[in-house]
The first five atom37 places (N, CA, C, CB, O) and aatype in JSON, in Angstrom:
{
  "aatype": [12, 0, 9, 10, 7, 4, 0, 15, 16, 0, 16, 11, 6, 7, 16, 7, 6, 18, 19, 3, 3, 15, 19, 9, 16, 16, 11, 19, 11, 0, 0, 9, 13, 2, 6, 14, 10, 10, 11, 15, 0, 6, 9, 2, 19, 6, 16, 13, 11, 7, 19, 19, 5, 10, 15, 7, 13, 19, 15, 15, 1, 15, 2, 19, 2, 11, 0, 9, 6, 19, 0, 1, 15, 19, 15, 7, 19, 11, 15, 19, 11, 3, 3, 12, 1, 19, 11],
  "atom_mask": [
    [1, 1, 1, 1, 1],
    [1, 1, 1, 1, 1],
    [1, 1, 1, 1, 1],
    [1, 1, 1, 1, 1],
    [1, 1, 1, 0, 1],
    [1, 1, 1, 1, 1],
    [1, 1, 1, 1, 1],
    [1, 1, 1, 1, 1],
    [1, 1, 1, 1, 1],
    [1, 1, 1, 1, 1],
    [1, 1, 1, 1, 1],
    [1, 1, 1, 1, 1],
    [1, 1, 1, 1, 1],
    [1, 1, 1, 0, 1],
    [1, 1, 1, 1, 1],
    [1, 1, 1, 0, 1],
    [1, 1, 1, 1, 1],
    [1, 1, 1, 1, 1],
    [1, 1, 1, 1, 1],
    [1, 1, 1, 1, 1],
    [1, 1, 1, 1, 1],
    [1, 1, 1, 1, 1],
    [1, 1, 1, 1, 1],
    [1, 1, 1, 1, 1],
    [1, 1, 1, 1, 1],
    [1, 1, 1, 1, 1],
    [1, 1, 1, 1, 1],
    [1, 1, 1, 1, 1],
    [1, 1, 1, 1, 1],
    [1, 1, 1, 1, 1],
    [1, 1, 1, 1, 1],
    [1, 1, 1, 1, 1],
    [1, 1, 1, 1, 1],
    [1, 1, 1, 1, 1],
    [1, 1, 1, 1, 1],
    [1, 1, 1, 1, 1],
    [1, 1, 1, 1, 1],
    [1, 1, 1, 1, 1],
    [1, 1, 1, 1, 1],
    [1, 1, 1, 1, 1],
    [1, 1, 1, 1, 1],
    [1, 1, 1, 1, 1],
    [1, 1, 1, 1, 1],
    [1, 1, 1, 1, 1],
    [1, 1, 1, 1, 1],
    [1, 1, 1, 1, 1],
    [1, 1, 1, 1, 1],
    [1, 1, 1, 1, 1],
    [1, 1, 1, 1, 1],
    [1, 1, 1, 0, 1],
    [1, 1, 1, 1, 1],
    [1, 1, 1, 1, 1],
    [1, 1, 1, 1, 1],
    [1, 1, 1, 1, 1],
    [1, 1, 1, 1, 1],
    [1, 1, 1, 0, 1],
    [1, 1, 1, 1, 1],
    [1, 1, 1, 1, 1],
    [1, 1, 1, 1, 1],
    [1, 1, 1, 1, 1],
    [1, 1, 1, 1, 1],
    [1, 1, 1, 1, 1],
    [1, 1, 1, 1, 1],
    [1, 1, 1, 1, 1],
    [1, 1, 1, 1, 1],
    [1, 1, 1, 1, 1],
    [1, 1, 1, 1, 1],
    [1, 1, 1, 1, 1],
    [1, 1, 1, 1, 1],
    [1, 1, 1, 1, 1],
    [1, 1, 1, 1, 1],
    [1, 1, 1, 1, 1],
    [1, 1, 1, 1, 1],
    [1, 1, 1, 1, 1],
    [1, 1, 1, 1, 1],
    [1, 1, 1, 0, 1],
    [1, 1, 1, 1, 1],
    [1, 1, 1, 1, 1],
    [1, 1, 1, 1, 1],
    [1, 1, 1, 1, 1],
    [1, 1, 1, 1, 1],
    [1, 1, 1, 1, 1],
    [1, 1, 1, 1, 1],
    [1, 1, 1, 1, 1],
    [1, 1, 1, 1, 1],
    [1, 1, 1, 1, 1],
    [1, 1, 1, 1, 1]
  ],
  "atom_positions": [
    [[6.9, -30.93, -1.23], [8.01, -30.08, -0.86], [7.49, -28.93, -0.02], [8.76, -29.57, -2.1], [6.61, -28.2, -0.46]],
    [[8.01, -28.76, 1.15], [7.57, -27.7, 2.04], [8.61, -26.59, 2.08], [7.3, -28.24, 3.45], [9.81, -26.84, 2.17]],
    [[8.12, -25.36, 2.02], [9.0, -24.2, 2.15], [8.64, -23.52, 3.45], [8.86, -23.21, 0.92], [7.51, -23.08, 3.65]],
    [[9.6, -23.45, 4.34], [9.35, -22.87, 5.65], [9.98, -21.49, 5.75], [9.9, -23.77, 6.75], [11.02, -21.22, 5.16]],
    [[9.32, -20.62, 6.5], [9.9, -19.32, 6.79], [9.68, -18.26, 5.74], [0.0, 0.0, 0.0], [10.2, -17.15, 5.88]],
    [[8.94, -18.55, 4.69], [8.74, -17.55, 3.65], [7.43, -16.77, 3.82], [8.75, -18.22, 2.3], [7.32, -15.64, 3.35]],
    [[6.48, -17.36, 4.48], [5.19, -16.7, 4.63], [5.2, -15.79, 5.85], [4.05, -17.74, 4.74], [5.47, -16.23, 6.97]],
    [[4.92, -14.52, 5.62], [4.87, -13.56, 6.71], [3.57, -12.79, 6.59], [6.1, -12.61, 6.71], [3.37, -12.06, 5.62]],
    [[2.69, -12.95, 7.55], [1.4, -12.27, 7.45], [1.26, -11.13, 8.44], [0.29, -13.24, 7.67], [0.36, -10.31, 8.28]],
    [[2.1, -11.05, 9.44], [1.97, -9.98, 10.42], [3.34, -9.51, 10.86], [1.16, -10.45, 11.63], [4.31, -10.26, 10.86]],
    [[3.4, -8.25, 11.22], [4.63, -7.71, 11.77], [4.35, -7.21, 13.17], [5.21, -6.57, 10.87], [3.23, -6.78, 13.47]],
    [[5.35, -7.27, 14.01], [5.16, -6.8, 15.38], [5.73, -5.39, 15.5], [5.84, -7.76, 16.4], [6.93, -5.18, 15.27]],
    [[4.9, -4.45, 15.84], [5.31, -3.08, 16.0], [5.97, -2.9, 17.36], [4.11, -2.12, 15.85], [5.84, -3.76, 18.23]],
    [[6.67, -1.82, 17.54], [7.38, -1.54, 18.77], [6.46, -1.46, 19.98], [0.0, 0.0, 0.0], [6.88, -1.72, 21.11]],
    [[5.22, -1.09, 19.77], [4.27, -0.96, 20.87], [3.68, -2.31, 21.27], [3.16, 0.0, 20.5], [2.87, -2.38, 22.2]],
    [[4.07, -3.38, 20.57], [3.51, -4.69, 20.84], [2.24, -4.94, 20.05], [0.0, 0.0, 0.0], [1.59, -5.97, 20.22]],
    [[1.89, -4.0, 19.19], [0.66, -4.12, 18.39], [0.99, -4.87, 17.1], [0.05, -2.71, 18.08], [2.0, -4.6, 16.45]],
    [[0.13, -5.8, 16.74], [0.33, -6.55, 15.5], [-0.46, -5.89, 14.38], [-0.09, -8.02, 15.67], [-1.65, -5.6, 14.52]],
    [[0.22, -5.67, 13.28], [-0.43, -5.06, 12.12], [-0.35, -6.07, 10.98], [0.25, -3.69, 11.72], [0.74, -6.42, 10.52]],
    [[-1.49, -6.52, 10.53], [-1.55, -7.51, 9.47], [-1.45, -6.82, 8.11], [-2.86, -8.34, 9.57], [-2.12, -5.81, 7.87]],
    [[-0.62, -7.36, 7.23], [-0.44, -6.77, 5.91], [-1.73, -6.66, 5.12], [0.56, -7.57, 5.13], [-1.94, -5.68, 4.4]],
    [[-2.62, -7.66, 5.25], [-3.87, -7.6, 4.5], [-4.75, -6.45, 4.99], [-4.62, -8.94, 4.62], [-5.49, -5.86, 4.21]],
    [[-4.68, -6.14, 6.28], [-5.44, -5.01, 6.82], [-4.88, -3.7, 6.28], [-5.41, -5.02, 8.38], [-5.64, -2.81, 5.91]],
    [[-3.56, -3.58, 6.22], [-2.93, -2.38, 5.67], [-3.33, -2.22, 4.21], [-1.4, -2.45, 5.81], [-3.69, -1.12, 3.78]],
    [[-3.26, -3.31, 3.43], [-3.64, -3.26, 2.01], [-5.06, -2.76, 1.85], [-3.48, -4.65, 1.37], [-5.32, -1.9, 1.01]],
    [[-5.99, -3.29, 2.65], [-7.39, -2.89, 2.58], [-7.55, -1.41, 2.91], [-8.25, -3.73, 3.53], [-8.3, -0.7, 2.23]],
    [[-6.86, -0.95, 3.95], [-6.96, 0.46, 4.34], [-6.39, 1.39, 3.27], [-6.23, 0.69, 5.67], [-6.95, 2.45, 2.99]],
    [[-5.28, 0.99, 2.66], [-4.67, 1.81, 1.61], [-5.59, 1.87, 0.39], [-3.28, 1.26, 1.21], [-5.79, 2.95, -0.18]],
    [[-6.14, 0.72, -0.01], [-7.07, 0.7, -1.15], [-8.27, 1.61, -0.9], [-7.55, -0.75, -1.43], [-8.68, 2.35, -1.78]],
    [[-8.82, 1.55, 0.32], [-9.98, 2.38, 0.66], [-9.59, 3.86, 0.64], [-10.53, 2.0, 2.05], [-10.35, 4.69, 0.14]],
    [[-8.43, 4.19, 1.18], [-7.99, 5.58, 1.22], [-7.79, 6.13, -0.2], [-6.68, 5.7, 2.02], [-8.15, 7.27, -0.48]],
    [[-7.2, 5.31, -1.09], [-7.0, 5.73, -2.48], [-8.35, 5.9, -3.17], [-6.13, 4.7, -3.25], [-8.56, 6.88, -3.88]],
    [[-9.26, 4.95, -2.97], [-10.58, 5.04, -3.6], [-11.35, 6.27, -3.12], [-11.38, 3.77, -3.31], [-12.08, 6.89, -3.89]],
    [[-11.19, 6.61, -1.85], [-11.91, 7.75, -1.28], [-11.28, 9.09, -1.61], [-11.99, 7.59, 0.21], [-11.84, 10.14, -1.27]],
    [[-10.13, 9.08, -2.26], [-9.49, 10.32, -2.7], [-10.05, 10.67, -4.08], [-7.91, 10.17, -2.74], [-9.81, 9.93, -5.04]],
    [[-10.79, 11.79, -4.2], [-11.45, 12.13, -5.48], [-10.52, 12.14, -6.69], [-12.11, 13.48, -5.36], [-10.93, 11.73, -7.78]],
    [[-9.3, 12.58, -6.53], [-8.37, 12.64, -7.67], [-7.96, 11.25, -8.15], [-7.13, 13.43, -7.29], [-7.56, 11.08, -9.3]],
    [[-8.06, 10.25, -7.27], [-7.55, 8.91, -7.59], [-8.65, 7.88, -7.82], [-6.66, 8.44, -6.5], [-8.35, 6.73, -8.16]],
    [[-9.89, 8.27, -7.64], [-11.01, 7.32, -7.68], [-11.02, 6.47, -8.96], [-12.32, 8.06, -7.55], [-11.31, 5.27, -8.91]],
    [[-10.7, 7.08, -10.09], [-10.76, 6.34, -11.35], [-9.41, 5.75, -11.76], [-11.27, 7.23, -12.45], [-9.3, 5.12, -12.81]],
    [[-8.38, 5.96, -10.94], [-7.05, 5.43, -11.26], [-7.03, 3.91, -11.12], [-5.98, 6.06, -10.34], [-7.79, 3.33, -10.35]],
    [[-6.15, 3.28, -11.88], [-5.99, 1.83, -11.83], [-4.75, 1.52, -10.99], [-5.88, 1.21, -13.28], [-3.67, 1.25, -11.53]],
    [[-4.91, 1.57, -9.68], [-3.77, 1.39, -8.78], [-3.92, 0.07, -8.02], [-3.65, 2.57, -7.79], [-4.93, -0.18, -7.37]],
    [[-2.89, -0.75, -8.12], [-2.84, -2.01, -7.37], [-2.02, -1.78, -6.11], [-2.22, -3.17, -8.24], [-1.04, -1.04, -6.11]],
    [[-2.45, -2.42, -5.02], [-1.78, -2.25, -3.74], [-1.36, -3.62, -3.21], [-2.71, -1.52, -2.72], [-2.18, -4.53, -3.13]],
    [[-0.09, -3.75, -2.85], [0.41, -4.97, -2.21], [1.23, -4.55, -1.0], [1.27, -5.83, -3.2], [1.93, -3.54, -1.03]],
    [[1.13, -5.33, 0.07], [1.85, -4.99, 1.3], [2.62, -6.21, 1.79], [0.88, -4.49, 2.39], [2.09, -7.32, 1.81]],
    [[3.87, -5.99, 2.18], [4.68, -7.04, 2.77], [5.48, -6.43, 3.92], [5.62, -7.7, 1.72], [6.31, -5.54, 3.71]],
    [[5.22, -6.91, 5.13], [5.89, -6.42, 6.34], [5.78, -4.91, 6.48], [7.35, -6.83, 6.33], [6.74, -4.24, 6.87]],
    [[4.61, -4.37, 6.17], [4.36, -2.95, 6.34], [4.84, -2.07, 5.21], [0.0, 0.0, 0.0], [4.61, -0.86, 5.22]],
    [[5.51, -2.67, 4.22], [5.97, -1.91, 3.05], [4.92, -2.06, 1.95], [7.38, -2.41, 2.56], [4.63, -3.17, 1.49]],
    [[4.36, -0.93, 1.53], [3.29, -0.93, 0.53], [3.9, -0.67, -0.84], [2.21, 0.15, 0.87], [4.7, 0.25, -1.02]],
    [[3.52, -1.51, -1.81], [3.95, -1.28, -3.19], [2.73, -0.88, -4.0], [4.63, -2.55, -3.8], [1.72, -1.59, -4.03]],
    [[2.83, 0.27, -4.66], [1.76, 0.76, -5.52], [2.19, 0.54, -6.96], [1.45, 2.27, -5.25], [3.29, 0.91, -7.36]],
    [[1.3, -0.08, -7.74], [1.57, -0.28, -9.16], [0.29, 0.0, -9.93], [2.1, -1.73, -9.44], [-0.78, 0.15, -9.35]],
    [[0.43, 0.07, -11.25], [-0.74, 0.33, -12.09], [-0.58, 1.64, -12.85], [0.0, 0.0, 0.0], [0.54, 2.1, -13.08]],
    [[-1.71, 2.22, -13.22], [-1.68, 3.38, -14.1], [-2.47, 4.55, -13.51], [-2.25, 3.02, -15.47], [-3.55, 4.37, -12.96]],
    [[-1.89, 5.74, -13.65], [-2.55, 6.98, -13.24], [-2.43, 7.97, -14.4], [-1.92, 7.57, -11.91], [-1.66, 7.75, -15.33]],
    [[-3.2, 9.06, -14.33], [-3.25, 9.98, -15.46], [-2.19, 11.08, -15.42], [-4.59, 10.61, -15.52], [-1.97, 11.75, -16.43]],
    [[-1.52, 11.27, -14.27], [-0.51, 12.33, -14.19], [0.5, 12.04, -13.08], [-1.17, 13.69, -13.96], [0.27, 11.22, -12.19]],
    [[1.63, 12.76, -13.16], [2.66, 12.61, -12.11], [2.12, 13.11, -10.77], [3.94, 13.38, -12.49], [2.49, 12.58, -9.73]],
    [[1.25, 14.12, -10.79], [0.68, 14.62, -9.54], [-0.2, 13.55, -8.88], [-0.14, 15.9, -9.79], [-0.29, 13.5, -7.65]],
    [[-0.84, 12.71, -9.68], [-1.64, 11.61, -9.12], [-0.74, 10.55, -8.5], [-2.53, 10.98, -10.22], [-1.11, 9.93, -7.5]],
    [[0.43, 10.33, -9.08], [1.41, 9.41, -8.49], [1.78, 9.92, -7.1], [2.69, 9.27, -9.39], [1.75, 9.17, -6.12]],
    [[2.12, 11.2, -7.03], [2.52, 11.8, -5.75], [1.38, 11.75, -4.73], [2.96, 13.24, -5.96], [1.62, 11.5, -3.55]],
    [[0.15, 11.99, -5.2], [-1.01, 11.97, -4.3], [-1.23, 10.55, -3.77], [-2.28, 12.47, -5.02], [-1.51, 10.38, -2.58]],
    [[-1.11, 9.54, -4.62], [-1.3, 8.15, -4.2], [-0.27, 7.76, -3.14], [-1.21, 7.19, -5.42], [-0.59, 7.1, -2.16]],
    [[0.98, 8.19, -3.34], [2.04, 7.91, -2.37], [1.72, 8.59, -1.05], [3.42, 8.37, -2.89], [1.86, 8.0, 0.02]],
    [[1.31, 9.85, -1.12], [0.96, 10.62, 0.09], [-0.19, 9.94, 0.84], [0.57, 12.07, -0.28], [-0.13, 9.8, 2.06]],
    [[-1.21, 9.53, 0.12], [-2.37, 8.86, 0.74], [-1.94, 7.55, 1.39], [-3.48, 8.59, -0.32], [-2.33, 7.27, 2.53]],
    [[-1.13, 6.76, 0.7], [-0.68, 5.47, 1.24], [0.16, 5.67, 2.5], [0.15, 4.7, 0.17], [0.0, 4.94, 3.47]],
    [[1.04, 6.66, 2.48], [1.89, 6.93, 3.65], [1.08, 7.35, 4.87], [2.9, 8.01, 3.32], [1.51, 7.14, 6.0]],
    [[-0.08, 7.93, 4.64], [-0.9, 8.43, 5.75], [-1.65, 7.32, 6.49], [-1.9, 9.45, 5.24], [-2.22, 7.55, 7.56]],
    [[-1.66, 6.1, 5.92], [-2.39, 4.99, 6.52], [-1.58, 4.39, 7.67], [-2.69, 3.9, 5.46], [-0.37, 4.16, 7.55]],
    [[-2.25, 4.16, 8.78], [-1.62, 3.59, 9.96], [-1.03, 2.22, 9.66], [-2.63, 3.49, 11.11], [-1.68, 1.38, 9.04]],
    [[0.22, 2.01, 10.1], [0.87, 0.72, 9.91], [1.81, 0.68, 8.71], [0.0, 0.0, 0.0], [2.62, -0.24, 8.6]],
    [[1.71, 1.67, 7.82], [2.57, 1.7, 6.64], [3.95, 2.2, 7.04], [1.96, 2.61, 5.52], [4.1, 3.3, 7.58]],
    [[4.97, 1.38, 6.77], [6.35, 1.75, 7.11], [6.99, 2.55, 5.98], [7.19, 0.5, 7.4], [7.69, 3.53, 6.23]],
    [[6.75, 2.13, 4.75], [7.26, 2.85, 3.59], [6.42, 2.49, 2.37], [8.76, 2.52, 3.34], [5.63, 1.55, 2.4]],
    [[6.61, 3.27, 1.3], [5.83, 3.07, 0.08], [6.79, 2.96, -1.1], [4.8, 4.23, -0.14], [7.66, 3.81, -1.28]],
    [[6.62, 1.92, -1.9], [7.39, 1.75, -3.13], [6.49, 2.13, -4.29], [7.92, 0.27, -3.28], [5.35, 1.68, -4.38]],
    [[7.01, 2.97, -5.18], [6.24, 3.45, -6.32], [6.63, 2.68, -7.58], [6.45, 4.96, -6.53], [7.77, 2.75, -8.04]],
    [[5.66, 1.96, -8.13], [5.87, 1.27, -9.39], [4.73, 1.64, -10.36], [5.94, -0.27, -9.18], [4.38, 0.87, -11.25]],
    [[4.16, 2.85, -10.16], [3.04, 3.3, -11.0], [3.57, 3.92, -12.29], [2.15, 4.32, -10.23], [4.7, 4.4, -12.35]],
    [[2.73, 3.9, -13.31], [3.07, 4.47, -14.61], [2.01, 5.52, -14.98], [3.16, 3.36, -15.71], [0.83, 5.35, -14.71]],
    [[2.48, 6.6, -15.61], [1.56, 7.62, -16.11], [1.15, 7.2, -17.52], [2.21, 9.06, -16.11], [2.0, 6.89, -18.36]],
    [[-0.18, 7.2, -17.78], [-0.63, 6.79, -19.12], [-1.24, 7.96, -19.86], [-1.64, 5.65, -19.04], [-1.67, 7.81, -21.0]]
  ]
}
């Protein structure tokens, strides 16, 4: 059984530049890891058509806000969905 049209690996930006979701995911993960406040957080990153979803666990609401801010600052990110939990 073949399913067509469900797999999307790249989006075309207005400038004609292609931004691959896996590249965005890698950049967001690196940016979060390089942020001292978030280094030990358990944050999962998934990207679909430039929309980044953050999930997992952080130690405070301020860390949630920082993770969202960091993710939004990455080139190619259109929006950020927050599914993180404070533990």
